[in-house]
C-alpha positions in Angstrom: -18.3 -31.1 -40.7 -19.9 -28.1 -39.5 -20.2 -29.4 -35.8 -16.2 -29.9 -35.7 -15.7 -26.5 -37.4 -17.5 -25.5 -34.4 -15.8 -26.6 -31.9 -12.5 -25.8 -33.1 -13.4 -22.5 -33.3 -14.9 -22.5 -29.8 -11.8 -24.4 -28.6 -9.7 -21.7 -30.3 -11.6 -18.8 -28.8 -11.2 -19.9 -25.6 -7.7 -20.7 -25.8 -7.2 -17.2 -27.1 -9.1 -16.0 -24.4 -7.4 -17.2 -22.0 -4.1 -16.1 -22.9 -5.2 -12.7 -23.1 -6.1 -12.8 -19.3 -3.2 -14.7 -18.1 -1.0 -11.8 -20.0 -2.9 -9.1 -18.5 -1.9 -10.2 -15.0 -5.1 -12.2 -14.2 -4.5 -11.9 -10.5 -7.9 -11.8 -8.7 -6.3 -9.9 -5.9 -7.0 -6.0 -5.4 -4.2 -4.0 -6.3 -4.8 -1.9 -3.1 -4.4 -5.1 -0.5 -1.7 -4.8 2.2 1.0 -8.0 1.5 1.3 -10.6 2.8 3.4 -9.8 6.5 2.2 -6.2 6.4 3.0 -4.8 10.1 0.8 -1.6 10.3 -1.6 -0.5 7.5 -2.0 3.7 7.6 -4.6 4.9 5.2 -4.3 8.9 4.2 -8.5 10.0 4.5 -10.3 12.3 3.7 -10.1 15.8 6.0 -6.1 15.7 5.5 -5.6 13.1 7.9 -4.4 9.1 8.8 -7.1 6.5 9.5 -5.6 6.6 13.1 -3.7 9.2 15.5 -1.6 6.1 17.0 -0.5 3.0 15.9 1.6 0.4 17.3 3.7 -2.4 16.3 5.8 -5.2 17.2 9.1 -5.2 15.4 10.7 -8.4 14.7 14.1 -8.9 14.5 13.9 -4.5 14.7 12.2 -4.4 11.1 8.6 -3.2 11.0 6.7 -3.8 7.4 4.6 -0.5 7.1 1.8 -0.9 3.9 0.1 2.9 3.3 -3.0 3.5 1.0 -4.3 6.7 -0.4 -8.4 6.7 0.6 -8.5 10.7 -0.3 -9.3 12.8 -3.0 -5.8 14.6 -3.1 -2.0 13.9 -3.5 -0.1 12.2 -0.2 3.1 10.7 1.3 4.0 8.8 4.6 7.2 9.6 6.2 8.4 7.6 9.2 10.4 10.4 11.5 12.4 9.7 15.1 12.1 11.6 17.9 14.9 13.9 16.5 12.8 14.6 13.0 15.3 12.3 11.2 13.6 10.7 8.2 13.5 7.0 9.3 13.5 5.7 5.5 12.3 6.2 2.1 8.8 7.7 2.0 6.1 6.2 0.9 4.2 8.3 -2.5 0.8 8.1 -2.6 -0.4 11.1 -5.0 -3.9 9.9 -6.1 -6.7 8.0 -4.7 -6.2 4.3 -4.9 -2.4 4.6 -4.5 -0.7 2.7 -2.1 3.1 1.4 -1.3 4.8 -0.3 1.5 9.0 0.0 2.9 10.5 -2.5 5.6 11.7 -0.3 8.3 14.5 -1.4 10.5 13.0 0.7 13.9 14.6 0.2 17.9 11.8 -0.2 20.1 10.4 3.3 21.0 8.3 6.1 19.8 7.9 7.6 15.4 6.1 9.9 13.8 4.1 9.3 11.1 3.6 12.5 8.8 2.6 13.5 5.3 5.2 16.4 4.0 2.8 17.7 1.2 2.8 21.9 1.9 -0.6 22.6 4.5 -0.9 19.1 5.6 1.1 19.6 8.7 -1.9 17.9 10.5 -1.2 14.8 9.4 0.8 13.9 12.4 0.1 10.3 14.2 2.2 8.3 16.5 3.8 5.3 15.6 4.8 3.0 19.1 7.1 0.0 17.9 7.7 -2.3 20.5 
């Protein structure tokens, strides 16, 4: 009788743990992984800078998917500007280390600017070349 009770308790505990893990998301994919279909990844890095000064991407039917992550210890944001400094899409907010986001933006072939508009971050200016 004790063996059957022990087995039942073990099964119940395993089922409960399984339900708790699945309720919490249970995904093994890290939150900072770029989503499938991302065309370009842009990271804010220490020193108030982007991880590159120039990014190149080929638009698919005019659409570009940008993923950005904050790898620095201070807040940033990411704006895409055209040659006339017009904002091309809502910004990506990167308020703390590990924060990330993505945007689908319709862009014609040409050169764009990736900037951070946090005061004092004017050197975070990279080029995005869309083919």
